[in-house]
C-alpha positions in Angstrom: 141.8 94.2 93.5 139.5 91.6 92.1 140.3 89.2 95.0 139.5 92.0 97.4 136.2 92.6 95.8 135.2 89.0 96.0 136.3 88.8 99.6 134.3 91.9 100.5 131.2 90.6 98.8 131.6 87.2 100.5 131.9 89.0 103.9 128.8 91.1 103.2 126.8 88.0 102.2 127.9 86.2 105.4 126.7 89.0 107.6 123.3 88.3 109.1 120.5 90.8 108.4 119.7 93.0 111.4 116.8 91.4 113.4 116.1 94.4 115.6 116.5 98.1 115.5 120.2 99.0 115.8 120.3 102.2 113.8 118.1 104.7 115.6 118.0 105.3 119.3 116.0 108.5 119.2 112.3 108.2 120.0 111.7 111.8 118.7 113.4 110.9 115.4 111.4 107.7 115.1 108.1 109.7 115.4 109.2 112.3 112.9 110.2 109.6 110.3 106.9 107.8 110.8 104.9 111.0 110.3 106.8 112.2 107.2 107.9 109.1 105.5 105.5 106.3 106.4 102.1 107.7 107.3 102.1 110.8 105.0 99.5 109.2 102.8 97.8 106.9 105.4 96.8 109.2 108.3 94.7 106.8 110.2 94.9 105.7 113.9 95.2 102.0 114.7 92.4 101.5 117.2 89.6 103.8 116.1 90.3 104.4 112.4 90.3 108.2 113.1 91.9 110.4 110.5 94.5 113.1 111.4 96.0 115.9 109.5 99.7 117.0 109.0 99.5 118.9 112.3 98.3 115.8 114.1 94.8 117.1 114.7 92.3 114.3 115.0 89.2 114.0 112.8 87.2 111.6 115.0 85.0 109.0 113.4 81.2 109.5 113.7 80.0 108.5 117.2 83.4 108.6 118.9 83.3 109.9 122.4 85.3 110.1 125.6 84.7 111.6 129.0 88.4 111.5 130.0 91.5 113.2 128.6 89.2 115.3 126.4 92.0 117.6 125.3 94.2 114.7 124.3 91.3 113.3 122.2 91.9 116.2 119.7 95.5 115.1 118.9 97.2 112.1 117.5 99.9 110.5 119.7 102.4 107.7 118.9 101.4 104.6 120.8 103.8 101.8 121.8 101.6 98.8 121.1 103.9 96.7 123.3 104.0 99.3 126.1 107.4 100.8 127.0 107.0 99.9 130.6 106.3 96.2 129.7 109.7 95.8 128.2 111.4 98.6 130.2 111.0 96.8 133.5 113.4 94.2 132.1 116.2 96.8 132.5 117.8 97.3 135.9 118.0 101.0 135.2 114.2 101.2 135.1 113.7 99.1 138.2 116.6 100.2 140.4 118.2 103.3 138.8 121.8 103.9 137.9 124.7 106.0 139.4 124.4 108.3 136.4 120.7 108.9 137.0 120.9 111.9 139.3 119.2 115.2 138.7 120.7 118.7 139.1 119.7 118.7 142.8 121.5 115.5 143.5 118.3 113.4 143.7 118.4 109.9 142.2 115.8 108.8 139.8 114.8 105.6 138.0 112.1 104.4 135.6 111.8 105.3 131.9 113.9 108.4 132.3 116.9 106.6 133.7 116.7 103.7 131.2 116.5 106.2 128.4 119.5 108.1 129.7 122.0 105.3 130.1 120.9 102.2 128.2 121.4 102.1 124.5 119.5 98.8 124.1 116.5 100.3 125.8 116.6 103.4 123.6 116.6 101.1 120.5 113.6 99.2 121.7 111.8 102.4 122.6 112.4 103.9 119.2 111.6 100.8 117.1 109.1 102.0 114.5 107.5 98.6 114.0 106.1 99.0 117.6 104.8 102.6 117.1 101.3 103.3 115.8 99.2 106.5 115.6 96.4 106.6 118.2 93.9 109.2 119.5 95.6 110.7 122.5 92.8 109.9 124.9 92.8 106.3 123.8 96.6 106.1 124.3 96.2 107.7 127.7 93.5 105.3 128.9 95.2 102.2 127.5 98.3 103.0 129.6 100.5 99.9 129.8 97.7 97.4 130.0 98.0 94.0 128.2 95.4 92.9 125.7 92.8 90.3 126.4 89.1 89.6 125.5 86.5 91.5 127.5 83.2 90.1 126.3 81.0 91.6 129.1 82.5 95.1 128.9 81.1 98.1 126.9 83.3 100.3 124.7 84.9 103.3 126.5 84.8 105.3 123.3 81.3 105.2 121.8 81.3 103.7 118.3 85.1 102.9 118.6 85.1 99.4 120.0 88.1 99.9 122.2 87.4 98.4 125.7 89.4 99.0 128.8 88.6 97.5 132.2 90.4 96.4 135.3 93.8 97.1 133.9 93.1 95.1 130.7 92.3 96.2 127.2 90.4 94.7 124.2 91.1 96.3 120.9 88.7 96.5 117.9 88.8 93.6 115.5 90.4 95.7 112.8 93.5 96.3 115.0 94.0 92.8 116.4 96.1 91.3 113.5 98.6 94.2 113.5 98.8 94.1 117.3 99.5 90.4 117.3 102.3 90.6 114.8 103.8 93.5 116.6 103.9 91.6 119.9 105.4 88.6 118.1 108.0 90.7 116.3 109.1 92.4 119.6 109.5 89.0 121.3 111.4 87.6 118.4 113.7 90.6 118.0 114.6 91.5 121.6 115.8 89.0 124.2 114.8 91.4 126.9 111.1 91.1 126.1 109.0 87.9 126.6 105.3 87.5 126.6 103.4 85.4 129.1 102.1 82.0 127.8 98.6 83.3 127.9 99.4 86.5 126.0 101.4 84.5 123.4 98.5 82.2 122.8 96.2 85.1 122.3 98.5 86.8 119.8 99.0 83.6 117.9 95.2 83.2 117.6 94.7 86.8 116.4 97.5 86.4 113.9 95.6 83.5 112.3 92.2 85.1 112.6 93.1 88.5 111.2 95.6 88.3 108.3 97.8 91.0 106.9 96.4 93.5 104.3 98.3 95.5 101.7 98.8 98.5 104.0 100.4 96.4 106.8 102.8 95.0 104.2 103.6 98.4 102.7 104.2 99.8 106.2 106.6 97.0 107.0 108.6 97.7 103.8 108.8 101.4 104.4 110.0 101.0 108.0 112.6 98.4 107.0 114.0 100.8 104.5 114.3 103.5 107.1 115.3 101.4 110.1 117.6 98.9 108.5 116.0 95.7 109.8 113.2 93.4 108.6 110.0 92.4 110.4 110.2 88.7 109.6 106.8 88.1 111.2 105.0 90.5 108.9 107.2 89.6 105.9 106.4 85.9 106.0 102.6 86.6 106.2 102.8 89.1 103.3 104.8 86.7 101.1 102.4 83.8 101.9 99.4 85.9 100.6 101.3 87.2 97.6 101.3 90.8 98.9 105.1 91.2 98.4 
């Protein structure tokens, strides 16, 4: 019995820690866990710092405005910081469809719906809580799947919230850039299907250095790791270096 225990312990030690989400393939479940177990005491959106209540009603910051998606501006939505389409297109089911992706009328479909239906790896990526952040619905809608860049000559689309969107590109407010950068770096490190362009990687590396982690980002990473079963090594290393762990 003693030998068995030693063997079992040795085997567990030898097993590598999960580097990506392999426990939850439900996007709906991921959102529920974030709402109830991670953001229950930190109800603030990533881009505009808007507060929201337990019913996901937005309390906009002073001076926030939008002329588009006005109804969605009243609700919080969960935003994929690395857009689902940007990693989803790496899957053949998204690009080309699959024999199992046929609706009740016999019509084939592809895209997100097909990838979600038939590919477990895609579902794990889509449900990874490290990549999900609360956002004002209108901001989520207008950002779409655009990559981040710097837009020095563009005005904010949202009044006092310095989120800029132009020509299928987006520039986030300074307060969000560090978290965004480390999310992009985590997704690239964790999932072979996702890879940034050289230009995007250079920008994220620069933002990572310019905008260091704070206590909330570290606490969030710990909470998600406990729920999801894998570590965010990018965030963890930054938190440890600053003595926040």
